[in-house]
OpenMM code with the backbone's topology and positions (N, CA, C; nanometers):
from openmm import Vec3, app, unit

residues = "MET THR ARG THR GLU PRO ALA ASP PHE GLU ARG GLU ILE ILE ALA ASN VAL ARG GLU HIS GLY CYS HIS ILE ASN TYR ILE PHE ASP ALA ASN GLU ASP THR PRO ALA PHE ALA TYR SER VAL GLY PHE PRO GLU THR ILE ASP GLN PRO GLU ILE ILE VAL PHE GLY LEU PRO MET ASP MET MET LYS PHE ILE ILE ASN GLU THR MET ARG LYS CYS ARG GLU GLY LEU ARG LEU GLU ASP GLY LEU GLU ILE PRO GLY LEU LEU ALA GLY HIS VAL CYS MET ALA LEU GLU ILE PRO ARG ALA ASN ILE THR ARG GLU TYR PHE ASN SER ALA MET TRP PHE ARG ARG HIS VAL ALA GLY GLU GLU MET ASP ALA ALA PHE GLN ILE VAL TRP PRO GLY ALA GLN ASP GLY LEU PHE PRO TRP ASP ASP GLY CYS SER GLU ILE VAL ARG TRP SER GLN PRO PRO LEU ALA THR GLU THR GLY LEU SER".split()
positions = [
    Vec3(8.3336, 17.7380, 8.0167),
    Vec3(8.3477, 17.6366, 8.1191),
    Vec3(8.5123, 17.5716, 8.1028),
    Vec3(8.6035, 17.6252, 8.1768),
    Vec3(8.7119, 17.5860, 8.1631),
    Vec3(8.7025, 17.4130, 8.1752),
    Vec3(8.8189, 17.3482, 8.0972),
    Vec3(8.8097, 17.1872, 8.0739),
    Vec3(8.9700, 17.1937, 8.1582),
    Vec3(8.9556, 17.0803, 8.2744),
    Vec3(9.0725, 17.0931, 8.3191),
    Vec3(9.1198, 16.9288, 8.3178),
    Vec3(9.0261, 16.8224, 8.2635),
    Vec3(9.1523, 16.6844, 8.1899),
    Vec3(9.1443, 16.6845, 8.0507),
    Vec3(9.2852, 16.6471, 8.0381),
    Vec3(9.2731, 16.6176, 7.8729),
    Vec3(9.2431, 16.5509, 7.8020),
    Vec3(9.2165, 16.6308, 7.6724),
    Vec3(9.1338, 16.5338, 7.5459),
    Vec3(9.2340, 16.4193, 7.4892),
    Vec3(9.1408, 16.3184, 7.4503),
    Vec3(9.2370, 16.1922, 7.4275),
    Vec3(9.3335, 16.2289, 7.3179),
    Vec3(9.3440, 16.3539, 7.2471),
    Vec3(9.4673, 16.3762, 7.1486),
    Vec3(9.5423, 16.3996, 7.2325),
    Vec3(9.5419, 16.4949, 7.3259),
    Vec3(9.6405, 16.5641, 7.4826),
    Vec3(9.6897, 16.4644, 7.5333),
    Vec3(9.6178, 16.3574, 7.6008),
    Vec3(9.6650, 16.2510, 7.6400),
    Vec3(9.7288, 16.1518, 7.5838),
    Vec3(9.7308, 16.1091, 7.4441),
    Vec3(9.8260, 16.0449, 7.3194),
    Vec3(9.9618, 16.1420, 7.3593),
    Vec3(9.9737, 16.2602, 7.3528),
    Vec3(10.0728, 16.3732, 7.3295),
    Vec3(10.1729, 16.3112, 7.4328),
    Vec3(10.0922, 16.3001, 7.5543),
    Vec3(10.1513, 16.3314, 7.7115),
    Vec3(10.2274, 16.1777, 7.7036),
    Vec3(10.1263, 16.0902, 7.6441),
    Vec3(10.1797, 15.9515, 7.6666),
    Vec3(10.3364, 15.9167, 7.5813),
    Vec3(10.2982, 15.9398, 7.4721),
    Vec3(10.4287, 15.9356, 7.3164),
    Vec3(10.5693, 16.0216, 7.4041),
    Vec3(10.5280, 16.1218, 7.5053),
    Vec3(10.6188, 16.2640, 7.5420),
    Vec3(10.7111, 16.1322, 7.6725),
    Vec3(10.6201, 16.1045, 7.7338),
    Vec3(10.6788, 15.9631, 7.8434),
    Vec3(10.7227, 15.8429, 7.7433),
    Vec3(10.6577, 15.7841, 7.6764),
    Vec3(10.7290, 15.6753, 7.6545),
    Vec3(10.8656, 15.6793, 7.5174),
    Vec3(10.8447, 15.7946, 7.4321),
    Vec3(10.9515, 15.7743, 7.3172),
    Vec3(11.0610, 15.8800, 7.3480),
    Vec3(10.9951, 16.0358, 7.4139),
    Vec3(11.0594, 16.1445, 7.4656),
    Vec3(10.9704, 16.2736, 7.3969),
    Vec3(10.9446, 16.2683, 7.2894),
    Vec3(10.8301, 16.3234, 7.2190),
    Vec3(10.7587, 16.2792, 7.1374),
    Vec3(10.6602, 16.4026, 7.0568),
    Vec3(10.5503, 16.3774, 7.0311),
    Vec3(10.5871, 16.4128, 6.9014),
    Vec3(10.5217, 16.3994, 6.8170),
    Vec3(10.5827, 16.4572, 6.6277),
    Vec3(10.4356, 16.4884, 6.6129),
    Vec3(10.3936, 16.6166, 6.5842),
    Vec3(10.2832, 16.6782, 6.5108),
    Vec3(10.2978, 16.6562, 6.3475),
    Vec3(10.2038, 16.6037, 6.2827),
    Vec3(10.2357, 16.6244, 6.1035),
    Vec3(10.0881, 16.7337, 6.0583),
    Vec3(10.1640, 16.8053, 6.0250),
    Vec3(10.0806, 16.9248, 5.9592),
    Vec3(10.0584, 16.9275, 5.8088),
    Vec3(9.9412, 16.8550, 5.7256),
    Vec3(9.9491, 16.8845, 5.5893),
    Vec3(9.8062, 16.9951, 5.5307),
    Vec3(9.8739, 17.0325, 5.4133),
    Vec3(9.7353, 17.1120, 5.3444),
    Vec3(9.6803, 17.0264, 5.2516),
    Vec3(9.5861, 16.9752, 5.2361),
    Vec3(9.4957, 16.8601, 5.1688),
    Vec3(9.4915, 16.9520, 4.9998),
    Vec3(9.4909, 17.0574, 4.9971),
    Vec3(9.5145, 17.1319, 4.8713),
    Vec3(9.6249, 17.1355, 4.8198),
    Vec3(9.7361, 17.1693, 4.9311),
    Vec3(9.9008, 17.1562, 4.8464),
    Vec3(9.9118, 17.3084, 4.8256),
    Vec3(9.8301, 17.4228, 4.9132),
    Vec3(9.8675, 17.5778, 4.9170),
    Vec3(9.9593, 17.6033, 4.9876),
    Vec3(10.0187, 17.4896, 5.1122),
    Vec3(10.1132, 17.5467, 5.1833),
    Vec3(10.1710, 17.4305, 5.1906),
    Vec3(10.3533, 17.3965, 5.2251),
    Vec3(10.4139, 17.2876, 5.2622),
    Vec3(10.3584, 17.1979, 5.4058),
    Vec3(10.4146, 17.0765, 5.3707),
    Vec3(10.3371, 17.0113, 5.5281),
    Vec3(10.4570, 17.0817, 5.6031),
    Vec3(10.4396, 17.0188, 5.7340),
    Vec3(10.5162, 17.0284, 5.8027),
    Vec3(10.5302, 16.9508, 5.9421),
    Vec3(10.6585, 16.9260, 6.0394),
    Vec3(10.6021, 16.8483, 6.1408),
    Vec3(10.6870, 16.8973, 6.2430),
    Vec3(10.6121, 16.8973, 6.3553),
    Vec3(10.7302, 16.9619, 6.4542),
    Vec3(10.7134, 16.8657, 6.6050),
    Vec3(10.8207, 16.8828, 6.6862),
    Vec3(10.8269, 16.8115, 6.8331),
    Vec3(10.7583, 16.8660, 6.9255),
    Vec3(10.7111, 16.7896, 7.0047),
    Vec3(10.6417, 16.7797, 7.1325),
    Vec3(10.7323, 16.7546, 7.2521),
    Vec3(10.7817, 16.8017, 7.3205),
    Vec3(10.8356, 16.7683, 7.4545),
    Vec3(10.9583, 16.7852, 7.4852),
    Vec3(11.0290, 16.8300, 7.3479),
    Vec3(11.1934, 16.8782, 7.3460),
    Vec3(11.2288, 16.9163, 7.4934),
    Vec3(11.1396, 17.0266, 7.5822),
    Vec3(11.2087, 17.0977, 7.6963),
    Vec3(11.2015, 16.9951, 7.7722),
    Vec3(11.1020, 16.9433, 7.7994),
    Vec3(11.0797, 16.8294, 7.8959),
    Vec3(11.1695, 16.6812, 7.9107),
    Vec3(11.1962, 16.6521, 7.8025),
    Vec3(11.2646, 16.5451, 7.8156),
    Vec3(11.4065, 16.5529, 7.7515),
    Vec3(11.5132, 16.6455, 7.7022),
    Vec3(11.6204, 16.6981, 7.6424),
    Vec3(11.6644, 16.8241, 7.6927),
    Vec3(11.5458, 16.8825, 7.7750),
    Vec3(11.6236, 17.0228, 7.7756),
    Vec3(11.7121, 17.1356, 7.6754),
    Vec3(11.5918, 17.0939, 7.5617),
    Vec3(11.5992, 17.1659, 7.4560),
    Vec3(11.5078, 17.2212, 7.3738),
    Vec3(11.5008, 17.3470, 7.2831),
    Vec3(11.3714, 17.4134, 7.2403),
    Vec3(11.3058, 17.2904, 7.1763),
    Vec3(11.1788, 17.2982, 7.1261),
    Vec3(11.1335, 17.2675, 6.9962),
    Vec3(11.1870, 17.2750, 6.8821),
    Vec3(11.1513, 17.1845, 6.7458),
    Vec3(11.2069, 17.1947, 6.6392),
    Vec3(11.0981, 17.1827, 6.5531),
    Vec3(11.1101, 17.2234, 6.4140),
    Vec3(11.0105, 17.2293, 6.3121),
    Vec3(11.0885, 17.1849, 6.2136),
    Vec3(11.0352, 17.1055, 6.0963),
    Vec3(11.0687, 17.0950, 5.9835),
    Vec3(10.9834, 17.1179, 5.8661),
    Vec3(10.9841, 17.1527, 5.7759),
    Vec3(10.9275, 17.1761, 5.6647),
    Vec3(10.9547, 17.1076, 5.5240),
    Vec3(10.8515, 17.0901, 5.4546),
    Vec3(10.8302, 17.0104, 5.3010),
    Vec3(10.9286, 16.9182, 5.2694),
    Vec3(10.9314, 16.8150, 5.3478),
    Vec3(10.9671, 16.7170, 5.3006),
    Vec3(10.8261, 16.5910, 5.3294),
    Vec3(10.8776, 16.4374, 5.2771),
    Vec3(10.7493, 16.3358, 5.3270),
    Vec3(10.7631, 16.3336, 5.4921),
    Vec3(10.6156, 16.3032, 5.5346),
    Vec3(10.6600, 16.2807, 5.6255),
    Vec3(10.7222, 16.1981, 5.6914),
    Vec3(10.7956, 16.0795, 5.6829),
    Vec3(10.8635, 15.9992, 5.6954),
    Vec3(10.9793, 16.0163, 5.6843),
    Vec3(11.0547, 16.1321, 5.6152),
    Vec3(11.1475, 16.2136, 5.6414),
    Vec3(11.1504, 16.3357, 5.7423),
    Vec3(11.0754, 16.3910, 5.7710),
    Vec3(11.0379, 16.4742, 5.8628),
    Vec3(11.0322, 16.4369, 5.9809),
    Vec3(10.9913, 16.3104, 6.0185),
    Vec3(10.9886, 16.2209, 6.1819),
    Vec3(11.1408, 16.1570, 6.1800),
    Vec3(11.2029, 16.1845, 6.0929),
    Vec3(11.3275, 16.0753, 6.1164),
    Vec3(11.4275, 16.2370, 6.1597),
    Vec3(11.3744, 16.3081, 6.0661),
    Vec3(11.4557, 16.4486, 6.1415),
    Vec3(11.4747, 16.4946, 6.2850),
    Vec3(11.3349, 16.4317, 6.2677),
    Vec3(11.3060, 16.5157, 6.4007),
    Vec3(11.3498, 16.4099, 6.5664),
    Vec3(11.3293, 16.2705, 6.5245),
    Vec3(11.3976, 16.1712, 6.6219),
    Vec3(11.5545, 16.1594, 6.5992),
    Vec3(11.5767, 16.2130, 6.5452),
    Vec3(11.7833, 16.2057, 6.5101),
    Vec3(11.7729, 16.3025, 6.5384),
    Vec3(11.7392, 16.4024, 6.5579),
    Vec3(11.7768, 16.5510, 6.6253),
    Vec3(11.7408, 16.5322, 6.7861),
    Vec3(11.6855, 16.4923, 6.8012),
    Vec3(11.6420, 16.4327, 6.9518),
    Vec3(11.7228, 16.3393, 7.0122),
    Vec3(11.7917, 16.2136, 6.9321),
    Vec3(11.8923, 16.1491, 6.9639),
    Vec3(12.0192, 16.1926, 6.9751),
    Vec3(12.0589, 16.2394, 6.8704),
    Vec3(12.1963, 16.3593, 6.9011),
    Vec3(12.1949, 16.4538, 7.0043),
    Vec3(12.0912, 16.5020, 7.0396),
    Vec3(12.0977, 16.5886, 7.1639),
    Vec3(12.0895, 16.5211, 7.2785),
    Vec3(12.0538, 16.3983, 7.2813),
    Vec3(12.0755, 16.3216, 7.4095),
    Vec3(12.2209, 16.2621, 7.4158),
    Vec3(12.3025, 16.2523, 7.3347),
    Vec3(12.4056, 16.2375, 7.3708),
    Vec3(12.5245, 16.3498, 7.3174),
    Vec3(12.4719, 16.4553, 7.3638),
    Vec3(12.4883, 16.5877, 7.3920),
    Vec3(12.5424, 16.7010, 7.3223),
    Vec3(12.4653, 16.7094, 7.1797),
    Vec3(12.4359, 16.8321, 7.1096),
    Vec3(12.3373, 16.9399, 7.1375),
    Vec3(12.3906, 17.0247, 7.1531),
    Vec3(12.3136, 17.1541, 7.2030),
    Vec3(12.3107, 17.2319, 7.0717),
    Vec3(12.1554, 17.2658, 7.0652),
    Vec3(12.0786, 17.3140, 6.9570),
    Vec3(12.1560, 17.5221, 7.0143),
    Vec3(12.1825, 17.5364, 6.8600),
    Vec3(12.2092, 17.7030, 6.8730),
    Vec3(12.1716, 17.7338, 6.7538),
    Vec3(12.1265, 17.8664, 6.7193),
    Vec3(12.1361, 17.9323, 6.5896),
    Vec3(12.2781, 17.9539, 6.4923),
    Vec3(12.2618, 17.8669, 6.3887),
    Vec3(12.3239, 17.8480, 6.2529),
    Vec3(12.4332, 17.6948, 6.3041),
    Vec3(12.3734, 17.6383, 6.4012),
    Vec3(12.4581, 17.5164, 6.3950),
    Vec3(12.4179, 17.4099, 6.2951),
    Vec3(12.5296, 17.3593, 6.2247),
    Vec3(12.5396, 17.2716, 6.1093),
    Vec3(12.5049, 17.1003, 6.1581),
    Vec3(12.4241, 17.0497, 6.0889),
    Vec3(12.3549, 16.9188, 6.2083),
    Vec3(12.4140, 16.7915, 6.0669),
    Vec3(12.5326, 16.7407, 6.0972),
    Vec3(12.5211, 16.6144, 5.9444),
    Vec3(12.4291, 16.5121, 6.0117),
    Vec3(12.3823, 16.3770, 5.9182),
    Vec3(12.3280, 16.2415, 5.9458),
    Vec3(12.1914, 16.2840, 5.9673),
    Vec3(12.1146, 16.3970, 5.9180),
    Vec3(11.9883, 16.4370, 5.9255),
    Vec3(11.9201, 16.3918, 5.7844),
    Vec3(11.9977, 16.4111, 5.6671),
    Vec3(11.9683, 16.3805, 5.5594),
    Vec3(12.0988, 16.3076, 5.4991),
    Vec3(12.0619, 16.2016, 5.4181),
    Vec3(12.1917, 16.1392, 5.3516),
    Vec3(12.2739, 16.2600, 5.2822),
    Vec3(12.4126, 16.2371, 5.2915),
    Vec3(12.4409, 16.3493, 5.1956),
    Vec3(12.4470, 16.4849, 5.2051),
    Vec3(12.4125, 16.5212, 5.3001),
    Vec3(12.4121, 16.6922, 5.3319),
    Vec3(12.4273, 16.7236, 5.4607),
    Vec3(12.4234, 16.8397, 5.5018),
    Vec3(12.4324, 16.9069, 5.6666),
    Vec3(12.3191, 17.0173, 5.6212),
    Vec3(12.2606, 16.9728, 5.7436),
    Vec3(12.0911, 17.0590, 5.7388),
    Vec3(12.1444, 17.1564, 5.8396),
    Vec3(12.0855, 17.2583, 5.8823),
    Vec3(12.0933, 17.3810, 5.9691),
    Vec3(12.0098, 17.4075, 6.0837),
    Vec3(12.0150, 17.3973, 6.2034),
    Vec3(11.9536, 17.4561, 6.2844),
    Vec3(11.9652, 17.6155, 6.3094),
    Vec3(11.8089, 17.6935, 6.2759),
    Vec3(11.7839, 17.8111, 6.3010),
    Vec3(11.6699, 17.8374, 6.4160),
    Vec3(11.7607, 17.9315, 6.5026),
    Vec3(11.6458, 17.9822, 6.6146),
    Vec3(11.5632, 18.0535, 6.5279),
    Vec3(11.4506, 18.0044, 6.5919),
    Vec3(11.3091, 18.1259, 6.5287),
    Vec3(11.2616, 18.2266, 6.6734),
    Vec3(11.2669, 18.3490, 6.5929),
    Vec3(11.2250, 18.4487, 6.7218),
    Vec3(11.1008, 18.4105, 6.7559),
    Vec3(11.0593, 18.4386, 6.8812),
    Vec3(10.9792, 18.4604, 6.9636),
    Vec3(10.8216, 18.4915, 6.8968),
    Vec3(10.8244, 18.6031, 6.8084),
    Vec3(10.7294, 18.6950, 6.7606),
    Vec3(10.6472, 18.5154, 6.6167),
    Vec3(10.7571, 18.4483, 6.5852),
    Vec3(10.6949, 18.3569, 6.4773),
    Vec3(10.6414, 18.2127, 6.5837),
    Vec3(10.6515, 18.2365, 6.6678),
    Vec3(10.6170, 18.0771, 6.7438),
    Vec3(10.4460, 18.0532, 6.7945),
    Vec3(10.3937, 18.0443, 6.6860),
    Vec3(10.2430, 18.0548, 6.6999),
    Vec3(10.1984, 17.9590, 6.6914),
    Vec3(10.0211, 17.9606, 6.7577),
    Vec3(9.9715, 17.8742, 6.7369),
    Vec3(9.9133, 17.7726, 6.5901),
    Vec3(9.9699, 17.8501, 6.4694),
    Vec3(9.9702, 17.7799, 6.3307),
    Vec3(10.0844, 17.7032, 6.2965),
    Vec3(10.1788, 17.6909, 6.3988),
    Vec3(10.3436, 17.6082, 6.3673),
    Vec3(10.3298, 17.4896, 6.4903),
    Vec3(10.2998, 17.5323, 6.5868),
    Vec3(10.3445, 17.5089, 6.7309),
    Vec3(10.2166, 17.4410, 6.8011),
    Vec3(10.1096, 17.4755, 6.8014),
    Vec3(9.9959, 17.4598, 6.8501),
    Vec3(9.9821, 17.3144, 6.9524),
    Vec3(10.0086, 17.2404, 6.9703),
    Vec3(10.0296, 17.1390, 7.0650),
    Vec3(10.1349, 17.1381, 7.1665),
    Vec3(10.2396, 17.1983, 7.0957),
    Vec3(10.3594, 17.2384, 7.1760),
    Vec3(10.3494, 17.3216, 7.2931),
    Vec3(10.2496, 17.4367, 7.2406),
    Vec3(10.2321, 17.5260, 7.3025),
    Vec3(10.1675, 17.4878, 7.4383),
    Vec3(10.0367, 17.4563, 7.4151),
    Vec3(9.9500, 17.3330, 7.5086),
    Vec3(10.0260, 17.2475, 7.6150),
    Vec3(10.1125, 17.1378, 7.5300),
    Vec3(10.2036, 17.0982, 7.6489),
    Vec3(10.2905, 17.1681, 7.7737),
    Vec3(10.3514, 17.2795, 7.6593),
    Vec3(10.4489, 17.3698, 7.7861),
    Vec3(10.3757, 17.4089, 7.8700),
    Vec3(10.2577, 17.4707, 7.8304),
    Vec3(10.1701, 17.4972, 7.9388),
    Vec3(10.0870, 17.3906, 8.0573),
    Vec3(10.0720, 17.3464, 7.9887),
    Vec3(10.0082, 17.2155, 8.0789),
    Vec3(10.1246, 17.1181, 8.1940),
    Vec3(10.2249, 17.1176, 8.1068),
    Vec3(10.3086, 17.0570, 8.2095),
    Vec3(10.4077, 17.1244, 8.2611),
    Vec3(10.4505, 17.2760, 8.2399),
    Vec3(10.5526, 17.3400, 8.2811),
    Vec3(10.4738, 17.4592, 8.3482),
    Vec3(10.3707, 17.5260, 8.3151),
    Vec3(10.2740, 17.5953, 8.3625),
    Vec3(10.3386, 17.7206, 8.3207),
    Vec3(10.4134, 17.7035, 8.1581),
    Vec3(10.4386, 17.8265, 8.1407),
    Vec3(10.4316, 17.8294, 7.9667),
    Vec3(10.4741, 17.9661, 7.8919),
    Vec3(10.4575, 17.9780, 7.7713),
    Vec3(10.5711, 17.9533, 7.7014),
    Vec3(10.6178, 17.8788, 7.6229),
    Vec3(10.6494, 17.7901, 7.4943),
    Vec3(10.7180, 17.9159, 7.4455),
    Vec3(10.8774, 18.0045, 7.4861),
    Vec3(10.8862, 18.0785, 7.4424),
    Vec3(11.0618, 18.0488, 7.3213),
    Vec3(11.0750, 17.9403, 7.2887),
    Vec3(11.2253, 17.8816, 7.2024),
    Vec3(11.1944, 17.7754, 7.1278),
    Vec3(11.2198, 17.7969, 6.9884),
    Vec3(11.1988, 17.6553, 6.9166),
    Vec3(11.3019, 17.6998, 6.7962),
    Vec3(11.3587, 17.6113, 6.7169),
    Vec3(11.4345, 17.5788, 6.6225),
    Vec3(11.4002, 17.5421, 6.4772),
    Vec3(11.4111, 17.6099, 6.3572),
    Vec3(11.3604, 17.5534, 6.2571),
    Vec3(11.4622, 17.4981, 6.1883),
    Vec3(11.5011, 17.3512, 6.1236),
    Vec3(11.5916, 17.2654, 6.0850),
    Vec3(11.5443, 17.2870, 5.9367),
    Vec3(11.6492, 17.3405, 5.8565),
    Vec3(11.6377, 17.3700, 5.7412),
    Vec3(11.7230, 17.2688, 5.6671),
    Vec3(11.6839, 17.2407, 5.5625),
    Vec3(11.7506, 17.1144, 5.4462),
    Vec3(11.7681, 17.2216, 5.3290),
    Vec3(11.9298, 17.1654, 5.2778),
    Vec3(11.9314, 17.2439, 5.1219),
    Vec3(11.8715, 17.1638, 5.0141),
    Vec3(11.8801, 17.1637, 4.8930),
    Vec3(11.8393, 17.1261, 4.7865),
    Vec3(11.9260, 17.0195, 4.7384),
    Vec3(11.8548, 16.8983, 4.7179),
    Vec3(11.9173, 16.7466, 4.7270),
    Vec3(12.0272, 16.7756, 4.6126),
    Vec3(12.0060, 16.8213, 4.4892),
    Vec3(12.0478, 16.7999, 4.3423),
    Vec3(12.1836, 16.9271, 4.4260),
    Vec3(12.2071, 17.0395, 4.4372),
    Vec3(12.2642, 17.1898, 4.4450),
    Vec3(12.3332, 17.1701, 4.5810),
    Vec3(12.2502, 17.1350, 4.6964),
    Vec3(12.3231, 17.1608, 4.8295),
    Vec3(12.3001, 17.2768, 4.8689),
    Vec3(12.2228, 17.3386, 4.7789),
    Vec3(12.1935, 17.5113, 4.8092),
    Vec3(12.0731, 17.5178, 4.9250),
    Vec3(12.1190, 17.6234, 4.9918),
    Vec3(11.9988, 17.6091, 5.1350),
    Vec3(11.9250, 17.7030, 5.0723),
    Vec3(11.7823, 17.7976, 5.1343),
    Vec3(11.6902, 17.8415, 5.0733),
    Vec3(11.7356, 18.0038, 5.0173),
    Vec3(11.8500, 18.0728, 5.1458),
    Vec3(11.9183, 18.2022, 5.1083),
    Vec3(12.0303, 18.2188, 5.0293),
    Vec3(12.0564, 18.0918, 4.9528),
    Vec3(12.1601, 18.0778, 4.8942),
    Vec3(12.1521, 18.0963, 4.7401),
    Vec3(12.2413, 18.2426, 4.6738),
    Vec3(12.1846, 18.2483, 4.5433),
    Vec3(12.1646, 18.0989, 4.4463),
    Vec3(12.0914, 18.1331, 4.3861),
    Vec3(12.0591, 18.0108, 4.3167),
    Vec3(11.9872, 17.9024, 4.3210),
    Vec3(11.9829, 17.8736, 4.4580),
    Vec3(11.8337, 17.7766, 4.5317),
    Vec3(11.7652, 17.7721, 4.4538),
    Vec3(11.6927, 17.6526, 4.4219),
    Vec3(11.5238, 17.6286, 4.3009),
    Vec3(11.4521, 17.6650, 4.4281),
    Vec3(11.3687, 17.7049, 4.3384),
    Vec3(11.2542, 17.7985, 4.3835),
    Vec3(11.1164, 17.6895, 4.4740),
    Vec3(11.1334, 17.5215, 4.4663),
    Vec3(11.0880, 17.4542, 4.5121),
    Vec3(11.1301, 17.4333, 4.6913),
    Vec3(11.2940, 17.4521, 4.6779),
    Vec3(11.3138, 17.4450, 4.8179),
    Vec3(11.2891, 17.5824, 4.8854),
    Vec3(11.3238, 17.6785, 4.7883),
    Vec3(11.2512, 17.8009, 4.9014),
    Vec3(11.1061, 17.7772, 4.8935),
    Vec3(11.0145, 17.7369, 4.8512),
    Vec3(10.8736, 17.7582, 4.8332),
    Vec3(10.8205, 17.6636, 4.9790),
    Vec3(10.9214, 17.5432, 4.9893),
    Vec3(10.9146, 17.4783, 5.0528),
    Vec3(10.9356, 17.4730, 5.2392),
    Vec3(10.9852, 17.5797, 5.2627),
    Vec3(11.0438, 17.6026, 5.3693),
    Vec3(11.0219, 17.7477, 5.4097),
    Vec3(10.9210, 17.7821, 5.4892),
    Vec3(10.9059, 17.9412, 5.5063),
    Vec3(10.9952, 17.9885, 5.6287),
    Vec3(11.0800, 18.0570, 5.6391),
    Vec3(11.1772, 18.1451, 5.6888),
    Vec3(11.1004, 18.1916, 5.8226),
    Vec3(11.0871, 18.0927, 5.9302),
    Vec3(11.0565, 18.0824, 6.0290),
    Vec3(11.1487, 18.2118, 6.1085),
    Vec3(11.2528, 18.1153, 6.0715),
    Vec3(11.3831, 18.1687, 6.1379),
    Vec3(11.4495, 18.3233, 6.1506),
    Vec3(11.3376, 18.3614, 6.0614),
    Vec3(11.3811, 18.5277, 6.0399),
    Vec3(11.2914, 18.6086, 6.0703),
    Vec3(11.3086, 18.7362, 6.1149),
    Vec3(11.2222, 18.8198, 6.1828),
    Vec3(11.0917, 18.9002, 6.1148),
    Vec3(11.1458, 18.8803, 5.9482),
    Vec3(11.0024, 18.8903, 5.8437),
    Vec3(10.9869, 18.7557, 5.8472),
    Vec3(10.9929, 18.5950, 5.8271),
    Vec3(10.9233, 18.5123, 5.7963),
    Vec3(10.8225, 18.5103, 5.7675),
    Vec3(10.7318, 18.5646, 5.8703),
    Vec3(10.5981, 18.5729, 5.8023),
    Vec3(10.5085, 18.6784, 5.7180),
    Vec3(10.6072, 18.7311, 5.7047),
    Vec3(10.5336, 18.8781, 5.6155),
    Vec3(10.5407, 18.8236, 5.4460),
] * unit.nanometer
topology = app.Topology()
chain = topology.addChain("A")
for resn in residues:
    res = topology.addResidue(resn, chain)
    for name in ("N", "CA", "C"):
        topology.addAtom(name, app.Element.getBySymbol(name[0]), res)
């Protein structure tokens, strides 16, 4: 049997997108075997930009990064691969990296994929990962000398082999 009415959680997503411009899903592993992450739902509809995902920071910081990115996009920022974005983390520049379509999966974007199908009747085909540098050294996960915790905290979805 096919369900036509949205479930309570889905109605909450729709309401948040209408009221705030996006909904943010926060996902964590209680065993801490994998890093927590947060992703946007609704960017294509409200700011004509792909969804974004952030890994490995405290929940409030990831929510701030998503909301601040949305605010910057409303002011004219256009996400593109390799774009440096100041003002998301104090004293550091973050980077937007385009995620290949093969890495846009339910594991990372389930509600955003549902929302896109529900609202636009099409599949979600674009997203960006917002990558942050280490607080002490300013190194990104791909930089020589970057700490293992910074690398572990940010799965490289933006690479073709990011999930292997």
